[in-house]
KOLFIGU-296834 format. One line per field, with one value per atom (N, C-alpha, C, O): residue number from 1; residue in one letter; chain; x, y, z. Coordinates in steps of 0.05 Angstrom, whole numbers. Layout:
% KOLFIGU-296834
k = [NUM, ...]
r = [A, ...]
c = [A, ...]
east = [X, ...]
north = [Y, ...]
up = [Z, ...]
This chain:
% KOLFIGU-296834
k = [1, 1, 1, 1, 2, 2, 2, 2, 3, 3, 3, 3, 4, 4, 4, 4, 5, 5, 5, 5, 6, 6, 6, 6, 7, 7, 7, 7, 8, 8, 8, 8, 9, 9, 9, 9, 10, 10, 10, 10, 11, 11, 11, 11, 12, 12, 12, 12, 13, 13, 13, 13, 14, 14, 14, 14, 15, 15, 15, 15, 16, 16, 16, 16, 17, 17, 17, 17, 18, 18, 18, 18, 19, 19, 19, 19, 20, 20, 20, 20, 21, 21, 21, 21, 22, 22, 22, 22, 23, 23, 23, 23, 24, 24, 24, 24, 25, 25, 25, 25, 26, 26, 26, 26, 27, 27, 27, 27, 28, 28, 28, 28, 29, 29, 29, 29, 30, 30, 30, 30, 31, 31, 31, 31, 32, 32, 32, 32, 33, 33, 33, 33, 34, 34, 34, 34, 35, 35, 35, 35, 36, 36, 36, 36, 37, 37, 37, 37, 38, 38, 38, 38, 39, 39, 39, 39, 40, 40, 40, 40, 41, 41, 41, 41, 42, 42, 42, 42, 43, 43, 43, 43, 44, 44, 44, 44, 45, 45, 45, 45, 46, 46, 46, 46, 47, 47, 47, 47, 48, 48, 48, 48, 49, 49, 49, 49, 50, 50, 50, 50, 51, 51, 51, 51, 52, 52, 52, 52, 53, 53, 53, 53, 54, 54, 54, 54, 55, 55, 55, 55, 56, 56, 56, 56, 57, 57, 57, 57, 58, 58, 58, 58, 59, 59, 59, 59, 60, 60, 60, 60, 61, 61, 61, 61, 62, 62, 62, 62, 63, 63, 63, 63, 64, 64, 64, 64, 65, 65, 65, 65, 66, 66, 66, 66, 67, 67, 67, 67, 68, 68, 68, 68, 69, 69, 69, 69, 70, 70, 70, 70, 71, 71, 71, 71, 72, 72, 72, 72, 73, 73, 73, 73, 74, 74, 74, 74, 75, 75, 75, 75, 76, 76, 76, 76, 77, 77, 77, 77, 78, 78, 78, 78, 79, 79, 79, 79, 80, 80, 80, 80, 81, 81, 81, 81, 82, 82, 82, 82, 83, 83, 83, 83, 84, 84, 84, 84, 85, 85, 85, 85, 86, 86, 86, 86, 87, 87, 87, 87, 88, 88, 88, 88, 89, 89, 89, 89, 90, 90, 90, 90, 91, 91, 91, 91, 92, 92, 92, 92, 93, 93, 93, 93, 94, 94, 94, 94, 95, 95, 95, 95, 96, 96, 96, 96, 97, 97, 97, 97, 98, 98, 98, 98, 99, 99, 99, 99, 100, 100, 100, 100, 101, 101, 101, 101, 102, 102, 102, 102, 103, 103, 103, 103, 104, 104, 104, 104, 105, 105, 105, 105, 106, 106, 106, 106, 107, 107, 107, 107, 108, 108, 108, 108, 109, 109, 109, 109, 110, 110, 110, 110, 111, 111, 111, 111, 112, 112, 112, 112, 113, 113, 113, 113, 114, 114, 114, 114, 115, 115, 115, 115, 116, 116, 116, 116, 117, 117, 117, 117, 118, 118, 118, 118, 119, 119, 119, 119, 120, 120, 120, 120, 121, 121, 121, 121, 122, 122, 122, 122, 123, 123, 123, 123, 124, 124, 124, 124, 125, 125, 125, 125, 126, 126, 126, 126, 127, 127, 127, 127, 128, 128, 128, 128, 129, 129, 129, 129, 130, 130, 130, 130, 131, 131, 131, 131, 132, 132, 132, 132, 133, 133, 133, 133, 134, 134, 134, 134, 135, 135, 135, 135, 136, 136, 136, 136, 137, 137, 137, 137, 138, 138, 138, 138, 139, 139, 139, 139, 140, 140, 140, 140, 141, 141, 141, 141, 142, 142, 142, 142, 143, 143, 143, 143, 144, 144, 144, 144, 145, 145, 145, 145, 146, 146, 146, 146, 147, 147, 147, 147, 148, 148, 148, 148, 149, 149, 149, 149, 150, 150, 150, 150, 151, 151, 151, 151, 152, 152, 152, 152, 153, 153, 153, 153, 154, 154, 154, 154, 155, 155, 155, 155, 156, 156, 156, 156, 157, 157, 157, 157, 158, 158, 158, 158, 159, 159, 159, 159]
r = [M, M, M, M, P, P, P, P, V, V, V, V, H, H, H, H, L, L, L, L, R, R, R, R, S, S, S, S, Y, Y, Y, Y, C, C, C, C, H, H, H, H, D, D, D, D, D, D, D, D, H, H, H, H, H, H, H, H, H, H, H, H, P, P, P, P, R, R, R, R, D, D, D, D, V, V, V, V, L, L, L, L, V, V, V, V, V, V, V, V, V, V, V, V, D, D, D, D, V, V, V, V, Q, Q, Q, Q, Y, Y, Y, Y, D, D, D, D, F, F, F, F, L, L, L, L, P, P, P, P, G, G, G, G, G, G, G, G, N, N, N, N, L, L, L, L, A, A, A, A, V, V, V, V, A, A, A, A, G, G, G, G, G, G, G, G, D, D, D, D, E, E, E, E, I, I, I, I, V, V, V, V, P, P, P, P, L, L, L, L, I, I, I, I, N, N, N, N, T, T, T, T, L, L, L, L, A, A, A, A, K, K, K, K, K, K, K, K, F, F, F, F, T, T, T, T, N, N, N, N, V, V, V, V, V, V, V, V, L, L, L, L, T, T, T, T, R, R, R, R, D, D, D, D, W, W, W, W, H, H, H, H, P, P, P, P, A, A, A, A, N, N, N, N, H, H, H, H, I, I, I, I, S, S, S, S, F, F, F, F, A, A, A, A, S, S, S, S, N, N, N, N, H, H, H, H, P, P, P, P, G, G, G, G, K, K, K, K, A, A, A, A, P, P, P, P, F, F, F, F, Q, Q, Q, Q, T, T, T, T, I, I, I, I, E, E, E, E, L, L, L, L, P, P, P, P, Y, Y, Y, Y, G, G, G, G, T, T, T, T, Q, Q, Q, Q, V, V, V, V, L, L, L, L, W, W, W, W, P, P, P, P, D, D, D, D, H, H, H, H, C, C, C, C, V, V, V, V, W, W, W, W, M, M, M, M, S, S, S, S, H, H, H, H, G, G, G, G, A, A, A, A, Q, Q, Q, Q, I, I, I, I, S, S, S, S, A, A, A, A, D, D, D, D, L, L, L, L, D, D, D, D, I, I, I, I, P, P, P, P, R, R, R, R, A, A, A, A, Q, Q, Q, Q, L, L, L, L, I, I, I, I, I, I, I, I, R, R, R, R, K, K, K, K, G, G, G, G, C, C, C, C, N, N, N, N, P, P, P, P, Q, Q, Q, Q, I, I, I, I, D, D, D, D, S, S, S, S, Y, Y, Y, Y, S, S, S, S, G, G, G, G, F, F, F, F, R, R, R, R, E, E, E, E, A, A, A, A, D, D, D, D, R, R, R, R, E, E, E, E, T, T, T, T, A, A, A, A, D, D, D, D, G, G, G, G, P, P, P, P, G, G, G, G, R, R, R, R, L, L, L, L, S, S, S, S, Q, Q, Q, Q, Q, Q, Q, Q, S, S, S, S, A, A, A, A, T, T, T, T, P, P, P, P, A, A, A, A, G, G, G, G, F, F, F, F, T, T, T, T]
c = [A, A, A, A, A, A, A, A, A, A, A, A, A, A, A, A, A, A, A, A, A, A, A, A, A, A, A, A, A, A, A, A, A, A, A, A, A, A, A, A, A, A, A, A, A, A, A, A, A, A, A, A, A, A, A, A, A, A, A, A, A, A, A, A, A, A, A, A, A, A, A, A, A, A, A, A, A, A, A, A, A, A, A, A, A, A, A, A, A, A, A, A, A, A, A, A, A, A, A, A, A, A, A, A, A, A, A, A, A, A, A, A, A, A, A, A, A, A, A, A, A, A, A, A, A, A, A, A, A, A, A, A, A, A, A, A, A, A, A, A, A, A, A, A, A, A, A, A, A, A, A, A, A, A, A, A, A, A, A, A, A, A, A, A, A, A, A, A, A, A, A, A, A, A, A, A, A, A, A, A, A, A, A, A, A, A, A, A, A, A, A, A, A, A, A, A, A, A, A, A, A, A, A, A, A, A, A, A, A, A, A, A, A, A, A, A, A, A, A, A, A, A, A, A, A, A, A, A, A, A, A, A, A, A, A, A, A, A, A, A, A, A, A, A, A, A, A, A, A, A, A, A, A, A, A, A, A, A, A, A, A, A, A, A, A, A, A, A, A, A, A, A, A, A, A, A, A, A, A, A, A, A, A, A, A, A, A, A, A, A, A, A, A, A, A, A, A, A, A, A, A, A, A, A, A, A, A, A, A, A, A, A, A, A, A, A, A, A, A, A, A, A, A, A, A, A, A, A, A, A, A, A, A, A, A, A, A, A, A, A, A, A, A, A, A, A, A, A, A, A, A, A, A, A, A, A, A, A, A, A, A, A, A, A, A, A, A, A, A, A, A, A, A, A, A, A, A, A, A, A, A, A, A, A, A, A, A, A, A, A, A, A, A, A, A, A, A, A, A, A, A, A, A, A, A, A, A, A, A, A, A, A, A, A, A, A, A, A, A, A, A, A, A, A, A, A, A, A, A, A, A, A, A, A, A, A, A, A, A, A, A, A, A, A, A, A, A, A, A, A, A, A, A, A, A, A, A, A, A, A, A, A, A, A, A, A, A, A, A, A, A, A, A, A, A, A, A, A, A, A, A, A, A, A, A, A, A, A, A, A, A, A, A, A, A, A, A, A, A, A, A, A, A, A, A, A, A, A, A, A, A, A, A, A, A, A, A, A, A, A, A, A, A, A, A, A, A, A, A, A, A, A, A, A, A, A, A, A, A, A, A, A, A, A, A, A, A, A, A, A, A, A, A, A, A, A, A, A, A, A, A, A, A, A, A, A, A, A, A, A, A, A, A, A, A, A, A, A, A, A, A, A, A, A, A, A, A, A, A, A, A, A, A, A, A, A, A, A, A, A, A, A, A, A, A, A, A, A, A, A, A, A, A, A, A, A, A, A, A, A, A, A, A, A, A, A, A, A, A, A, A, A, A, A, A, A]
east = [1875, 1896, 1923, 1929, 1939, 1964, 1985, 1983, 2004, 2026, 2046, 2053, 2055, 2076, 2101, 2102, 2122, 2148, 2164, 2168, 2175, 2193, 2218, 2218, 2240, 2265, 2266, 2256, 2278, 2282, 2303, 2324, 2297, 2316, 2320, 2317, 2326, 2332, 2309, 2313, 2285, 2261, 2246, 2236, 2244, 2231, 2201, 2187, 2190, 2162, 2148, 2144, 2140, 2126, 2096, 2089, 2079, 2051, 2048, 2062, 2030, 2027, 2020, 2024, 2010, 2003, 2025, 2021, 2047, 2069, 2080, 2079, 2091, 2102, 2130, 2137, 2148, 2175, 2174, 2165, 2184, 2185, 2214, 2231, 2221, 2248, 2249, 2234, 2266, 2266, 2288, 2311, 2279, 2296, 2322, 2343, 2321, 2345, 2346, 2339, 2356, 2356, 2385, 2402, 2389, 2416, 2428, 2452, 2413, 2424, 2434, 2450, 2425, 2434, 2456, 2466, 2462, 2483, 2509, 2509, 2532, 2557, 2556, 2546, 2566, 2565, 2541, 2540, 2522, 2498, 2501, 2522, 2482, 2484, 2483, 2493, 2472, 2472, 2479, 2464, 2501, 2509, 2514, 2525, 2506, 2512, 2535, 2533, 2558, 2581, 2574, 2562, 2580, 2574, 2544, 2536, 2528, 2499, 2492, 2471, 2508, 2503, 2508, 2498, 2522, 2530, 2506, 2507, 2484, 2461, 2442, 2424, 2445, 2426, 2424, 2402, 2446, 2443, 2428, 2412, 2432, 2417, 2387, 2370, 2381, 2352, 2340, 2318, 2355, 2344, 2339, 2318, 2357, 2353, 2329, 2313, 2328, 2307, 2280, 2260, 2278, 2253, 2241, 2216, 2257, 2247, 2232, 2217, 2235, 2222, 2195, 2180, 2188, 2162, 2144, 2152, 2119, 2098, 2092, 2086, 2094, 2087, 2111, 2123, 2118, 2140, 2131, 2119, 2138, 2132, 2158, 2175, 2162, 2185, 2177, 2155, 2194, 2190, 2212, 2233, 2206, 2226, 2222, 2200, 2245, 2245, 2237, 2247, 2220, 2210, 2204, 2181, 2225, 2223, 2219, 2231, 2203, 2202, 2228, 2241, 2236, 2261, 2261, 2282, 2237, 2235, 2232, 2221, 2241, 2236, 2250, 2273, 2236, 2246, 2272, 2286, 2278, 2302, 2327, 2349, 2324, 2348, 2362, 2350, 2388, 2404, 2403, 2403, 2401, 2400, 2376, 2376, 2356, 2332, 2333, 2313, 2356, 2360, 2386, 2408, 2384, 2407, 2426, 2417, 2452, 2472, 2475, 2493, 2459, 2461, 2475, 2474, 2488, 2503, 2491, 2479, 2495, 2486, 2498, 2521, 2480, 2486, 2485, 2488, 2479, 2472, 2443, 2430, 2434, 2406, 2391, 2403, 2365, 2347, 2324, 2320, 2310, 2287, 2261, 2258, 2245, 2219, 2197, 2203, 2172, 2150, 2150, 2140, 2160, 2160, 2186, 2189, 2205, 2230, 2255, 2253, 2278, 2303, 2304, 2298, 2312, 2314, 2343, 2354, 2354, 2380, 2376, 2356, 2393, 2392, 2409, 2432, 2397, 2411, 2419, 2408, 2438, 2443, 2418, 2403, 2413, 2390, 2393, 2414, 2371, 2372, 2344, 2324, 2343, 2318, 2297, 2274, 2305, 2287, 2270, 2279, 2244, 2225, 2237, 2248, 2235, 2242, 2272, 2280, 2289, 2318, 2329, 2315, 2353, 2366, 2369, 2364, 2377, 2382, 2357, 2360, 2334, 2309, 2300, 2282, 2313, 2305, 2314, 2335, 2297, 2304, 2326, 2326, 2345, 2368, 2359, 2343, 2371, 2365, 2377, 2370, 2394, 2406, 2386, 2391, 2365, 2344, 2330, 2323, 2327, 2313, 2291, 2293, 2269, 2246, 2221, 2204, 2218, 2195, 2168, 2147, 2167, 2142, 2135, 2116, 2151, 2145, 2118, 2113, 2100, 2072, 2066, 2046, 2082, 2075, 2101, 2119, 2102, 2123, 2110, 2093, 2118, 2105, 2125, 2147, 2116, 2133, 2129, 2106, 2151, 2149, 2167, 2185, 2161, 2176, 2166, 2181, 2142, 2131, 2122, 2121, 2115, 2106, 2130, 2149, 2129, 2152, 2158, 2179, 2138, 2141, 2148, 2152, 2149, 2154, 2174, 2169, 2195, 2213, 2200, 2182, 2211, 2200, 2223, 2235, 2229, 2250, 2239, 2253, 2213, 2200, 2179, 2167, 2175, 2154, 2127, 2107, 2126, 2100, 2090, 2066, 2108, 2099, 2119, 2144, 2109, 2127, 2141, 2134, 2160, 2177, 2161, 2170, 2137, 2120, 2107, 2094, 2111, 2101, 2070, 2058, 2057, 2028, 2017, 1997, 2031, 2021, 2030, 2054, 2011, 2018, 2030, 2022, 2050, 2064, 2068, 2069, 2069, 2076, 2061, 2036, 2075, 2062, 2045, 2027, 2050, 2033, 2005, 1986, 2001, 1974, 1963, 1940, 1980, 1971, 1964, 1944, 1981, 1976, 1950, 1938, 1942, 1917, 1893, 1871, 1897, 1875, 1876, 1857, 1896, 1899, 1898, 1900, 1897, 1897, 1922, 1920, 1944, 1969, 1979, 1983, 1984, 1993, 2021, 2026, 2039, 2067, 2082, 2077, 2100, 2117, 2146, 2152, 2163, 2191, 2207, 2201, 2227, 2243, 2272, 2290]
north = [3591, 3592, 3597, 3582, 3616, 3621, 3600, 3587, 3596, 3577, 3591, 3614, 3578, 3589, 3573, 3549, 3587, 3574, 3573, 3593, 3550, 3546, 3533, 3520, 3537, 3524, 3497, 3493, 3477, 3451, 3453, 3465, 3443, 3446, 3420, 3418, 3398, 3372, 3361, 3346, 3369, 3360, 3341, 3350, 3316, 3296, 3296, 3279, 3314, 3314, 3335, 3358, 3328, 3346, 3339, 3315, 3358, 3353, 3337, 3342, 3317, 3300, 3316, 3306, 3340, 3356, 3376, 3392, 3377, 3395, 3387, 3364, 3407, 3403, 3412, 3434, 3395, 3404, 3413, 3399, 3437, 3448, 3448, 3462, 3432, 3430, 3448, 3444, 3468, 3490, 3487, 3488, 3483, 3487, 3471, 3482, 3445, 3428, 3418, 3395, 3435, 3430, 3433, 3446, 3419, 3418, 3445, 3448, 3464, 3490, 3505, 3524, 3497, 3509, 3493, 3501, 3470, 3453, 3456, 3467, 3448, 3452, 3442, 3420, 3459, 3453, 3465, 3465, 3475, 3486, 3515, 3528, 3525, 3553, 3575, 3597, 3569, 3588, 3574, 3575, 3560, 3542, 3556, 3578, 3543, 3551, 3534, 3509, 3546, 3531, 3513, 3522, 3487, 3468, 3461, 3448, 3470, 3465, 3435, 3429, 3418, 3389, 3378, 3356, 3392, 3382, 3380, 3365, 3395, 3394, 3372, 3366, 3359, 3338, 3316, 3307, 3304, 3283, 3292, 3277, 3317, 3327, 3329, 3322, 3339, 3340, 3312, 3309, 3293, 3265, 3255, 3242, 3260, 3251, 3265, 3253, 3291, 3307, 3300, 3298, 3295, 3289, 3263, 3260, 3245, 3220, 3224, 3206, 3247, 3253, 3266, 3271, 3272, 3285, 3267, 3252, 3268, 3254, 3269, 3256, 3295, 3312, 3328, 3343, 3323, 3337, 3349, 3335, 3374, 3388, 3398, 3408, 3395, 3405, 3430, 3430, 3450, 3471, 3469, 3458, 3481, 3482, 3508, 3516, 3520, 3542, 3530, 3509, 3543, 3532, 3556, 3565, 3566, 3590, 3584, 3566, 3601, 3600, 3612, 3628, 3605, 3615, 3646, 3658, 3658, 3687, 3701, 3723, 3689, 3701, 3728, 3732, 3747, 3774, 3777, 3796, 3757, 3759, 3749, 3751, 3738, 3727, 3750, 3764, 3753, 3773, 3769, 3789, 3745, 3739, 3751, 3753, 3759, 3771, 3802, 3815, 3813, 3842, 3849, 3848, 3855, 3861, 3881, 3902, 3875, 3892, 3889, 3901, 3872, 3867, 3841, 3822, 3839, 3815, 3805, 3820, 3779, 3769, 3785, 3794, 3789, 3802, 3833, 3847, 3843, 3872, 3874, 3854, 3899, 3903, 3920, 3935, 3918, 3935, 3943, 3931, 3964, 3972, 3961, 3964, 3949, 3938, 3951, 3963, 3949, 3961, 3953, 3969, 3930, 3921, 3927, 3920, 3939, 3946, 3938, 3931, 3938, 3931, 3900, 3885, 3892, 3864, 3857, 3869, 3838, 3827, 3810, 3794, 3812, 3795, 3771, 3773, 3748, 3722, 3708, 3714, 3690, 3673, 3656, 3651, 3647, 3629, 3605, 3593, 3598, 3576, 3564, 3578, 3539, 3525, 3530, 3535, 3529, 3533, 3508, 3485, 3512, 3490, 3467, 3471, 3444, 3419, 3415, 3395, 3433, 3430, 3412, 3407, 3401, 3385, 3401, 3392, 3426, 3444, 3448, 3454, 3446, 3450, 3426, 3427, 3403, 3378, 3378, 3388, 3365, 3362, 3341, 3320, 3345, 3327, 3298, 3294, 3280, 3251, 3241, 3220, 3257, 3249, 3253, 3243, 3268, 3271, 3244, 3231, 3235, 3210, 3216, 3213, 3224, 3233, 3219, 3231, 3193, 3178, 3189, 3184, 3204, 3215, 3243, 3255, 3252, 3278, 3276, 3258, 3293, 3291, 3311, 3307, 3331, 3352, 3366, 3371, 3373, 3390, 3415, 3414, 3438, 3463, 3479, 3485, 3486, 3502, 3531, 3540, 3546, 3575, 3589, 3578, 3615, 3630, 3625, 3630, 3616, 3609, 3634, 3633, 3655, 3680, 3694, 3701, 3697, 3708, 3737, 3747, 3751, 3780, 3787, 3811, 3767, 3773, 3751, 3727, 3759, 3740, 3730, 3741, 3708, 3696, 3684, 3664, 3697, 3688, 3671, 3656, 3674, 3660, 3641, 3646, 3619, 3601, 3611, 3597, 3633, 3643, 3668, 3672, 3684, 3709, 3716, 3713, 3726, 3733, 3760, 3773, 3768, 3791, 3817, 3838, 3817, 3841, 3845, 3865, 3826, 3826, 3826, 3831, 3820, 3819, 3792, 3783, 3780, 3755, 3731, 3727, 3715, 3690, 3671, 3670, 3656, 3637, 3611, 3611, 3589, 3563, 3557, 3558, 3551, 3544, 3567, 3562, 3591, 3614, 3610, 3615, 3599, 3593, 3570, 3570, 3550, 3527, 3536, 3528, 3553, 3561, 3577, 3578, 3591, 3606, 3587, 3595, 3562, 3543, 3521, 3504, 3519, 3496, 3505, 3529, 3485, 3491, 3477, 3466, 3479, 3467, 3484, 3508, 3471, 3487, 3498, 3519, 3484, 3494, 3483, 3461, 3500, 3491, 3494, 3512, 3477, 3478, 3480, 3465, 3498, 3501, 3498, 3499]
up = [-336, -316, -330, -349, -323, -336, -329, -308, -347, -342, -324, -330, -304, -286, -291, -289, -299, -305, -279, -265, -274, -251, -262, -282, -248, -255, -242, -219, -255, -244, -222, -226, -199, -176, -162, -137, -177, -165, -149, -130, -155, -141, -160, -181, -152, -170, -165, -176, -149, -142, -158, -149, -182, -199, -200, -197, -204, -207, -233, -252, -233, -257, -283, -305, -279, -303, -310, -329, -295, -302, -329, -338, -343, -370, -372, -363, -382, -389, -418, -436, -423, -450, -459, -447, -479, -490, -514, -534, -513, -533, -554, -548, -579, -603, -603, -609, -596, -598, -627, -633, -644, -673, -684, -672, -706, -717, -723, -720, -732, -738, -713, -715, -689, -664, -650, -629, -661, -650, -665, -687, -653, -667, -696, -702, -714, -743, -757, -782, -742, -753, -763, -756, -777, -788, -767, -772, -743, -722, -695, -676, -696, -675, -648, -648, -627, -600, -591, -590, -584, -575, -552, -532, -555, -534, -531, -512, -550, -549, -547, -535, -558, -557, -529, -523, -512, -486, -467, -448, -473, -455, -462, -446, -485, -493, -473, -467, -463, -443, -418, -407, -409, -386, -393, -376, -416, -425, -425, -415, -436, -436, -408, -404, -390, -362, -349, -336, -352, -340, -352, -337, -378, -391, -380, -380, -370, -359, -333, -324, -321, -295, -299, -280, -324, -330, -346, -363, -339, -354, -380, -401, -379, -402, -412, -397, -437, -449, -476, -492, -480, -505, -517, -502, -543, -556, -573, -585, -574, -593, -614, -610, -637, -659, -674, -681, -681, -700, -727, -734, -741, -767, -785, -788, -798, -814, -844, -855, -857, -886, -897, -883, -921, -933, -936, -936, -937, -940, -914, -913, -892, -865, -863, -872, -850, -848, -832, -835, -815, -798, -813, -802, -837, -851, -866, -882, -860, -874, -904, -919, -913, -942, -956, -981, -941, -952, -952, -958, -945, -944, -959, -947, -985, -1001, -988, -978, -988, -976, -946, -934, -934, -905, -899, -915, -876, -868, -842, -827, -837, -811, -788, -788, -768, -743, -745, -725, -769, -771, -762, -757, -758, -749, -769, -785, -769, -784, -765, -745, -773, -758, -771, -796, -756, -765, -748, -728, -756, -741, -711, -695, -705, -677, -662, -639, -676, -663, -678, -702, -665, -677, -681, -663, -705, -712, -719, -737, -705, -712, -737, -738, -756, -780, -776, -768, -781, -775, -801, -822, -799, -822, -825, -806, -850, -854, -836, -834, -822, -803, -799, -802, -793, -787, -808, -802, -833, -856, -859, -858, -863, -867, -882, -904, -872, -885, -889, -901, -879, -882, -859, -839, -864, -843, -817, -795, -820, -797, -780, -756, -792, -777, -762, -745, -768, -755, -725, -718, -709, -681, -679, -693, -662, -659, -653, -636, -668, -664, -638, -629, -625, -599, -576, -554, -581, -560, -557, -577, -533, -527, -508, -484, -519, -504, -514, -528, -507, -517, -508, -521, -486, -477, -488, -480, -507, -519, -533, -549, -526, -535, -557, -572, -561, -579, -588, -572, -614, -624, -635, -653, -624, -632, -648, -640, -673, -690, -684, -679, -684, -679, -700, -711, -704, -724, -752, -771, -755, -781, -797, -822, -783, -796, -810, -796, -836, -850, -843, -849, -831, -826, -797, -791, -779, -751, -740, -745, -727, -715, -689, -678, -679, -655, -639, -646, -616, -598, -576, -562, -571, -550, -561, -582, -547, -555, -546, -551, -532, -522, -536, -538, -546, -558, -580, -576, -603, -625, -618, -598, -633, -628, -628, -617, -639, -638, -611, -606, -593, -566, -565, -544, -587, -588, -597, -587, -616, -628, -612, -608, -603, -589, -609, -632, -599, -616, -601, -577, -616, -605, -579, -579, -557, -532, -521, -505, -530, -521, -530, -515, -554, -563, -546, -539, -540, -524, -496, -485, -483, -456, -453, -432, -474, -473, -473, -465, -481, -483, -463, -462, -446, -428, -399, -393, -382, -353, -340, -318, -354, -344, -321, -324, -297, -274, -275, -264, -288, -288, -312, -321, -322, -344, -335, -320, -345, -338, -364, -383, -365, -389, -382, -399]
C-alpha cells in the first residue's frame, strides 16, 4: 500500500498507524549552521506540539560523506550555489553540511519527541544528492522513508 501524504489541518483524529515525518531538523539547517534556513529554529516548538498528537513519529536526517558530490568543496574552482551537470541532471553545489558524525549533522537537542521510533539517514550515497526522504535526486533510487514505504502498510504520513 503506498503512503499517502496529508497536511496537518488542526484535526486531532489521526489513524493510530498514521506517521508524522519530521524532516532534517539538524544544526546545519538551523541559524548558525553551514546551510542555515532563516528562522528554521522557530518551527521546533510547533513540531514538538504536533508530535505529541501522533503515536508514530519518524525523523529524517541528511547524512553525507565528506566526499559528497553536491559539496562545492569537492569540485575545484566551484563555489557554493553554482551548478554542475550530472547524469541525473543539474546539481546545485552546496556548502559542506550534515557531514557524517559532525555537530551540524546532529538532530537539534531542542526537539522533544519521546515517541520518535526511527531516524532515517538520507543522502548517504556520495554520487547522488537527495532532496527527498523518498527518492534520491536521480528519481530512481529509493532513499530513507522511500525504502520504508515500499515495505510497510502505513496508511498515511504527515510532514
